[in-house]
C-alpha positions as CSV (number, residue, x, y, z in Angstrom):
1,X,-26.2,-10.8,-21.6
2,X,-24.9,-10.7,-18.0
3,X,-26.2,-8.1,-15.8
4,X,-25.1,-6.9,-12.5
5,X,-26.3,-8.1,-8.9
6,X,-25.8,-4.7,-7.5
7,X,-26.5,-1.9,-10.0
8,X,-29.0,-3.9,-12.2
9,X,-26.9,-2.6,-15.1
10,X,-25.5,-4.5,-18.1
11,X,-21.9,-5.7,-17.1
12,X,-20.1,-3.6,-19.3
13,X,-21.9,-0.5,-18.5
14,X,-21.5,-1.6,-14.7
15,X,-20.4,1.3,-12.3
16,X,-19.8,-0.7,-9.0
17,X,-16.0,0.0,-9.4
18,X,-16.0,3.3,-10.3
19,X,-18.7,4.3,-6.9
20,X,-16.5,2.0,-4.6
21,X,-13.7,3.8,-6.0
22,X,-14.8,7.3,-5.6
23,X,-16.0,6.4,-2.0
24,X,-12.2,5.8,-0.2
25,X,-11.0,7.9,2.1
26,X,-6.9,7.0,1.4
27,X,-4.0,7.9,3.0
28,X,-0.5,8.2,2.1
29,X,2.2,8.5,4.5
30,X,6.0,7.4,5.2
31,X,7.8,5.8,7.9
32,X,11.3,4.7,8.6
33,X,11.7,1.0,8.9
34,X,15.4,-1.2,10.6
35,X,18.5,0.8,9.4
36,X,16.9,3.9,8.4
37,X,15.0,2.2,5.3
38,X,12.1,4.5,4.2
39,X,8.7,2.7,2.9
40,X,5.6,4.8,1.8
41,X,2.3,3.8,3.0
42,X,-0.7,4.0,1.3
43,X,-4.1,2.7,3.2
44,X,-7.7,3.5,3.4
45,X,-9.0,0.9,1.4
46,X,-12.4,-1.2,1.8
47,X,-12.8,-4.1,1.8
48,X,-14.5,-4.2,-1.8
49,X,-11.3,-3.0,-3.4
50,X,-8.5,-5.9,-4.9
51,X,-5.8,-4.3,-2.5
52,X,-3.5,-6.7,-4.3
53,X,-4.0,-5.9,-7.9
54,X,-3.7,-2.4,-6.9
55,X,-0.5,-2.9,-5.6
56,X,1.1,-4.5,-8.1
57,X,0.1,-1.7,-10.7
58,X,1.5,0.7,-8.3
59,X,4.9,-1.7,-7.6
60,X,5.2,-1.9,-11.4
61,X,4.5,1.9,-12.1
62,X,6.8,2.9,-9.4
63,X,9.7,0.2,-10.4
64,X,9.7,-0.2,-6.6
65,X,9.4,-3.7,-4.3
66,X,6.5,-4.0,-2.1
67,X,3.7,-5.8,0.1
68,X,0.4,-5.9,1.1
69,X,0.1,-6.1,5.7
70,X,-3.4,-5.6,7.1
71,X,-5.0,-3.5,4.2
72,X,-1.9,-1.5,3.9
73,X,0.3,-1.1,1.0
74,X,4.0,-0.8,1.9
75,X,6.3,0.6,-1.5
76,X,9.7,0.2,-0.7
77,X,11.2,4.4,-0.8
78,X,10.1,7.8,-1.0
79,X,7.0,7.7,-3.3
80,X,4.3,10.1,-1.8
81,X,4.1,12.6,-4.4
82,X,4.1,9.7,-7.4
83,X,1.2,8.1,-5.9
84,X,-1.5,10.6,-5.9
85,X,-1.4,10.8,-10.1
86,X,-1.0,6.6,-10.3
87,X,-4.1,6.4,-7.8
88,X,-6.6,8.6,-10.1
89,X,-5.8,7.4,-13.3
90,X,-6.3,3.9,-11.6
91,X,-10.2,5.6,-11.1
92,X,-9.7,6.9,-7.8
93,X,-11.2,10.7,-6.5
94,X,-8.1,13.0,-6.4
95,X,-10.1,14.9,-3.7
96,X,-10.5,11.6,-1.4
97,X,-6.5,11.1,-1.5
98,X,-4.6,12.4,1.7
């Protein structure tokens, strides 16, 4: 059985991801791009989090396009109210999302 080098627990019981996700300070904002298009910006992730995987999950759940730029997820459209429940399902702390 493999042991996690960070927390010392066996891999199936490892809590490193949960600790990293609960320590994030995530900000959700809207921005207006060219031609009046609205994008939703999700920022505040650390380097330890796989931002591309989170962006993929958000895009699938919200049925929209988007990209990752400079540690910020840009989603096409106005989704600021819908993102918080999805991030809490992914394991982020509800109090840490603004």
